C-alpha positions as CSV (number, residue, x, y, z in Angstrom):
1,X,-22.8,-7.0,5.4
2,X,-25.1,-7.7,8.3
3,X,-22.1,-7.8,10.6
4,X,-21.0,-4.4,9.4
5,X,-24.4,-2.9,9.9
6,X,-24.5,-4.4,13.4
7,X,-21.0,-2.9,14.0
8,X,-22.2,0.5,12.8
9,X,-25.2,0.4,15.1
10,X,-23.1,-0.6,18.0
11,X,-20.6,2.1,17.3
12,X,-23.4,4.7,16.9
13,X,-24.7,3.8,20.4
14,X,-21.2,4.0,21.8
15,X,-20.5,7.3,20.1
16,X,-23.6,8.9,21.5
17,X,-22.7,8.1,25.1
18,X,-19.0,9.1,24.6
19,X,-19.9,12.4,22.8
20,X,-21.5,13.7,26.0
21,X,-18.3,13.1,27.9
22,X,-15.9,14.5,25.3
23,X,-17.5,17.7,24.0
24,X,-17.7,19.4,27.3
25,X,-13.9,19.4,27.5
26,X,-13.4,21.1,24.1
27,X,-14.4,24.8,24.0
28,X,-13.8,25.4,20.3
29,X,-15.9,24.4,17.4
30,X,-17.6,21.0,17.7
31,X,-17.7,18.6,14.8
32,X,-20.9,16.8,13.7
33,X,-19.6,13.7,12.0
34,X,-16.9,12.5,14.4
35,X,-15.9,12.6,18.1
36,X,-13.3,14.7,19.8
37,X,-11.3,13.0,22.6
38,X,-9.1,14.9,25.0
39,X,-8.0,11.9,27.1
40,X,-7.0,8.3,26.5
41,X,-9.5,6.1,28.4
42,X,-12.6,7.1,26.4
43,X,-10.6,6.8,23.1
44,X,-9.6,3.3,24.1
45,X,-13.2,2.4,24.9
46,X,-14.2,3.4,21.4
47,X,-11.2,1.5,20.0
48,X,-12.3,-1.7,21.8
49,X,-15.8,-1.3,20.4
50,X,-14.4,-1.0,16.9
51,X,-12.2,-4.1,17.4
52,X,-15.1,-6.1,18.7
53,X,-17.0,-5.3,15.6
54,X,-14.1,-6.3,13.3
55,X,-13.5,-2.8,12.1
56,X,-10.0,-1.4,11.2
57,X,-8.4,1.8,12.3
58,X,-6.1,3.9,10.1
59,X,-4.4,6.7,12.1
60,X,-3.2,10.0,10.7
61,X,-1.0,11.9,13.3
62,X,-0.8,15.7,12.7
63,X,0.0,18.9,14.5
64,X,-3.0,20.6,13.0
65,X,-2.8,23.5,10.5
66,X,-4.2,20.9,8.1
67,X,-3.5,21.2,4.3
68,X,-4.1,19.1,1.3
69,X,-1.1,16.8,2.2
70,X,-2.9,15.8,5.4
71,X,-6.1,15.3,3.5
72,X,-4.4,13.0,1.0
73,X,-3.2,10.8,3.9
74,X,-6.8,10.6,5.1
75,X,-8.1,9.6,1.7
76,X,-5.5,6.8,1.6
77,X,-6.5,5.7,5.1
78,X,-10.2,5.7,4.0
79,X,-9.3,3.3,1.1
80,X,-7.8,0.8,3.5
81,X,-9.7,1.1,6.7
82,X,-13.3,1.3,8.0
83,X,-12.4,4.0,10.6
84,X,-9.9,6.8,10.7
85,X,-8.5,8.5,13.8
86,X,-6.7,11.9,13.3
87,X,-4.6,13.4,16.1
88,X,-4.1,17.2,16.4
89,X,-1.4,18.0,18.9
90,X,1.5,20.4,18.7
91,X,4.2,18.4,20.4
92,X,6.5,20.6,22.5
93,X,9.3,18.0,22.8
94,X,10.2,18.1,19.2
95,X,10.9,21.8,19.3
96,X,14.3,23.0,20.5
97,X,14.5,25.7,23.2
98,X,15.1,28.4,20.6
99,X,12.6,27.1,18.0
100,X,9.2,28.2,16.9
101,X,6.8,26.4,19.2
102,X,4.9,29.5,20.2
103,X,4.5,30.7,16.6
104,X,3.5,27.3,15.2
105,X,0.0,27.8,13.6
106,X,-2.9,26.6,15.6
107,X,-6.1,26.5,13.5
108,X,-8.6,24.3,15.3
109,X,-11.8,25.7,13.7
110,X,-10.5,25.5,10.1
111,X,-9.1,22.1,10.8
112,X,-12.5,20.8,12.0
113,X,-14.1,22.4,8.9
114,X,-11.7,20.6,6.6
115,X,-12.2,17.3,8.3
116,X,-16.0,17.7,8.1
117,X,-15.7,18.4,4.4
118,X,-13.5,15.4,3.7
119,X,-16.0,13.2,5.6
120,X,-18.7,14.5,3.4
121,X,-16.5,13.8,0.3
122,X,-15.8,10.2,1.5
123,X,-19.5,9.6,2.1
124,X,-20.4,10.9,-1.4
125,X,-17.7,8.8,-3.1
126,X,-19.0,5.7,-1.4
127,X,-22.7,6.5,-2.2
128,X,-21.9,7.2,-5.8
129,X,-19.7,4.1,-6.1
130,X,-17.1,6.3,-7.9
131,X,-14.1,5.3,-5.9
132,X,-12.6,2.7,-3.5
133,X,-13.1,4.8,-0.3
134,X,-14.8,2.9,2.5
135,X,-13.8,4.6,5.7
136,X,-14.7,7.7,7.6
137,X,-13.1,9.9,10.2
138,X,-14.5,8.5,13.4
139,X,-12.4,10.3,16.0
140,X,-10.1,13.2,16.6
141,X,-7.6,12.9,19.4
142,X,-6.7,16.4,20.6
143,X,-4.9,15.8,24.0
144,X,-3.4,18.4,26.3
145,X,0.3,18.2,27.2
146,X,-0.7,17.1,30.6
147,X,-2.4,14.1,29.1
148,X,0.6,13.3,26.8
149,X,3.2,13.9,29.5
150,X,1.4,13.0,32.7
151,X,4.3,12.7,35.2
152,X,6.7,15.5,34.2
153,X,6.4,18.7,32.2
154,X,7.7,18.1,28.6
155,X,11.3,19.1,28.2
156,X,13.1,20.4,25.1
157,X,16.5,20.5,26.7
158,X,19.1,18.1,25.2
159,X,19.7,16.6,28.6
160,X,16.1,17.2,29.8
161,X,14.5,14.7,32.2
162,X,11.5,12.6,31.2
163,X,10.5,9.4,29.5
164,X,11.8,9.6,26.0
165,X,12.2,7.2,23.0
166,X,15.5,7.6,21.2
167,X,16.3,5.9,17.9
168,X,20.0,6.2,17.2
169,X,22.0,6.7,15.1
170,X,19.2,7.5,12.7
171,X,18.0,10.5,14.8
172,X,21.4,12.1,14.7
173,X,21.6,12.5,10.9
174,X,20.3,15.2,8.5
175,X,17.6,17.1,10.5
176,X,19.0,15.7,13.7
177,X,22.3,17.4,13.1
178,X,20.7,20.8,13.3
179,X,17.8,19.9,15.6
180,X,19.3,17.5,18.2
181,X,16.0,16.9,20.2
182,X,13.7,16.8,17.2
183,X,13.5,13.1,16.5
184,X,13.6,12.2,20.2
185,X,10.4,14.3,20.5
186,X,8.9,12.8,17.3
187,X,9.6,9.2,18.4
188,X,8.3,9.8,21.9
189,X,5.1,11.4,20.9
190,X,4.5,8.8,18.2
191,X,5.0,6.0,20.6
192,X,2.5,7.6,23.0
193,X,0.0,8.2,20.1
194,X,0.3,4.6,18.9
195,X,-0.2,3.3,22.4
196,X,-3.3,5.4,22.8
197,X,-4.9,4.6,19.4
198,X,-3.5,1.1,18.7
199,X,-4.1,1.6,14.9
200,X,-3.9,-1.2,12.3
201,X,-2.1,1.3,10.0
202,X,-0.5,4.7,10.4
203,X,0.0,7.2,7.6
204,X,2.9,9.6,7.0
205,X,3.9,11.7,4.1
206,X,7.2,11.1,2.3
207,X,8.1,14.8,2.7
208,X,9.4,14.0,6.2
209,X,11.4,11.0,4.9
210,X,13.8,10.8,7.8
211,X,10.8,10.7,10.1
212,X,9.3,7.8,8.2
213,X,12.6,5.8,8.4
214,X,12.8,6.4,12.1
215,X,9.2,5.5,12.8
216,X,9.6,2.3,10.7
217,X,12.7,1.4,12.8
218,X,10.8,2.1,16.1
219,X,7.9,0.0,15.0
220,X,10.2,-2.9,14.1
221,X,12.5,-2.6,17.2
222,X,9.6,-2.3,19.7
223,X,7.4,-4.9,18.1
224,X,4.5,-2.4,17.6
225,X,1.6,-4.1,15.8
226,X,1.0,-1.3,13.4
227,X,1.8,-1.1,9.7
228,X,3.6,2.1,8.6
229,X,2.3,3.5,5.3
230,X,4.3,6.2,3.5
231,X,2.4,8.3,0.9
232,X,3.9,10.4,-1.8
233,X,4.6,14.1,-1.0
234,X,1.8,16.4,-1.9
235,X,3.0,19.5,-3.8
236,X,1.8,22.7,-5.2
237,X,1.5,22.9,-9.0
238,X,5.0,24.4,-9.3
239,X,6.5,21.6,-7.1
240,X,6.8,23.2,-3.7
241,X,6.1,20.6,-1.0
242,X,3.0,21.3,1.1
243,X,3.8,22.2,4.7
244,X,2.0,23.9,7.5
245,X,4.9,26.4,7.8
246,X,4.4,27.6,4.2
247,X,1.9,30.2,5.5
248,X,4.8,32.2,6.9
249,X,6.6,32.5,3.5
250,X,4.6,35.2,1.6
251,X,5.1,35.8,-2.1
252,X,8.8,36.8,-2.1
253,X,10.2,34.0,0.1
254,X,7.9,31.4,-1.5
255,X,9.3,32.1,-4.9
256,X,12.8,31.8,-3.7
257,X,11.9,28.8,-1.5
258,X,11.1,26.8,-4.6
259,X,14.9,26.6,-5.0
260,X,14.8,23.5,-2.8
261,X,12.6,21.6,-5.2
262,X,14.5,22.8,-8.3
263,X,17.8,21.7,-6.7
264,X,16.5,18.2,-5.9
265,X,15.0,17.9,-9.4
266,X,18.4,18.8,-10.9
267,X,20.1,16.1,-8.8
268,X,17.4,13.5,-9.7
269,X,17.7,14.3,-13.4
270,X,21.5,13.7,-13.1
271,X,20.8,10.3,-11.6
272,X,18.2,9.4,-14.2
273,X,20.8,10.4,-16.9
274,X,23.1,7.7,-15.6
275,X,25.2,9.5,-13.1
276,X,25.9,7.6,-9.8
277,X,28.6,9.5,-8.1
278,X,27.9,11.9,-5.2
279,X,29.9,14.6,-6.8
280,X,27.8,14.5,-10.0
281,X,24.4,14.1,-8.4
282,X,24.8,16.7,-5.6
283,X,26.9,19.0,-7.8
284,X,23.8,19.5,-9.9
285,X,21.8,20.5,-6.8
286,X,24.4,22.8,-5.5
287,X,24.8,24.6,-8.8
288,X,21.1,25.6,-8.5
289,X,21.3,26.8,-4.9
290,X,24.5,28.7,-5.5
291,X,23.1,30.4,-8.6
292,X,19.9,31.5,-6.8
293,X,21.7,32.7,-3.7
294,X,24.1,34.8,-5.8
295,X,21.2,36.4,-7.6
296,X,19.5,37.2,-4.4
297,X,22.6,38.7,-2.8
298,X,22.8,41.1,-5.8
299,X,19.4,42.5,-5.1
300,X,18.5,45.3,-2.6
301,X,17.1,44.3,0.9
302,X,13.6,45.3,-0.2
303,X,13.7,42.9,-3.1
304,X,15.6,39.8,-2.0
305,X,14.9,36.8,0.1
306,X,18.0,35.3,1.6
307,X,18.5,31.7,2.7
308,X,21.0,29.3,4.1
309,X,21.5,25.7,2.9
310,X,21.5,23.6,6.0
311,X,22.3,20.4,4.1
312,X,21.9,18.6,0.7
313,X,22.2,14.9,1.3
314,X,22.5,11.7,-0.8
315,X,21.9,8.8,1.6
316,X,21.1,5.1,1.8
317,X,17.3,4.6,1.9
318,X,17.4,2.4,5.1
319,X,20.3,3.6,7.2
320,X,20.5,7.2,6.0
321,X,24.3,6.8,5.8
322,X,25.8,9.3,3.2
323,X,26.7,7.7,-0.1
324,X,29.7,8.3,-2.3
325,X,28.2,6.2,-5.0
326,X,24.6,5.2,-5.6
327,X,24.3,1.4,-5.9
328,X,21.8,0.9,-8.8
329,X,20.1,-2.0,-7.1
330,X,19.4,0.0,-3.9
331,X,18.8,3.5,-5.1
332,X,19.0,6.4,-2.6
333,X,17.4,9.3,-0.9
334,X,18.0,12.9,-2.0
335,X,17.1,15.3,0.8
336,X,17.7,19.0,1.6
337,X,16.9,21.7,4.1
338,X,16.9,25.4,3.5
339,X,16.5,28.1,6.2
340,X,14.6,31.1,4.8
341,X,15.8,34.2,6.7
342,X,13.3,36.8,7.8
343,X,12.8,39.6,5.3
344,X,15.2,42.5,5.8
345,X,12.8,45.1,4.4
346,X,9.2,44.9,3.4
347,X,7.2,47.0,1.0
348,X,3.8,48.6,1.4
349,X,1.0,46.2,0.3
350,X,3.4,43.2,-0.1
351,X,2.2,39.8,0.9
352,X,4.8,38.8,3.5
353,X,2.9,35.8,4.9
354,X,1.8,35.1,8.4
355,X,4.1,37.0,10.8
356,X,4.8,39.8,8.3
357,X,8.0,38.1,7.1
358,X,9.6,38.2,10.5
359,X,9.5,34.5,11.1
360,X,12.4,32.4,9.8
361,X,11.0,29.4,7.9
362,X,12.7,26.0,7.6
363,X,11.9,24.1,4.4
364,X,12.7,20.5,3.9
365,X,12.1,18.2,0.9
366,X,13.3,15.0,-0.6
367,X,13.2,12.7,-3.6
368,X,13.6,9.0,-3.8
369,X,16.1,7.7,-6.4
370,X,14.5,4.4,-7.4
371,X,16.6,1.3,-8.0
372,X,17.4,0.8,-11.7
373,X,17.2,-3.0,-11.6
């Protein structure tokens, strides 16, 4: 305990000196219980101090627009580490040239407020002895693109120049089929973030299951000394997976967007009932999507919310190769992506979401088919 107290005092002294350097570079709301870093050297200085005092760092990478799913990752990190780093950076290289980089929500002030509140929650839990939480958010890393891509402007072109990390063939499957630069951008920015923060553990949500498989492969192949922790998908009470993009849905598209969860649940139930063939499992999912799309097409433009099924997949949990039959000893991964189209017509007083229903919304979700024996 005395060593921990000494480490805290040492950290507090370091934090005071670093805070003066970092707050001047951030013009928006300043937090009270953690530091904001815009560049790498000062963050590394803090990381060295924590390492010297035998403290552990859990890292939660985000693009901001924080929701309960992100907070659940922070809570898990607090159970397993003394200190938590959170990154907030909208990474341009994972957006294709025709994708929604400019419209991606940027909510710095509300993000800081949520992080302050969860730090208060973690402190209260520890003080009351009512839970296993031990850690706190210590630092936010909110770099500029010049910091993250110091030698060349970031490129979203398929053949764009730059220093990139590519994990193939995993990055070419599922989401990669429709978004060819997406996982190149994800792997590249994660490599940069891991190098900047050198965390003991990094936390991702299962909702982005392909991302977690790719990051695990990257960590293994490049001998990165970080444990990848994957936490169950956070959902609304009706099952819709939490996502920063859900703010664009509005009431009508949100109701129809729940189709992705219903379809995956139908497929999961088929597997749990003893079915193992691709035709049986994915057939149950497609029956749901086809029924809902038929119902929507029958409605008027002012009533309906149309969508396109990008893919419904049944794949191996490690290679993401498509399966014809689920091997009971290995299980599988069910995943799907829907593209919610912009609303054709809107009604007076209707909640159409951020962007007034004009922004197309891509929804992804997945479920793990657990091995049976």
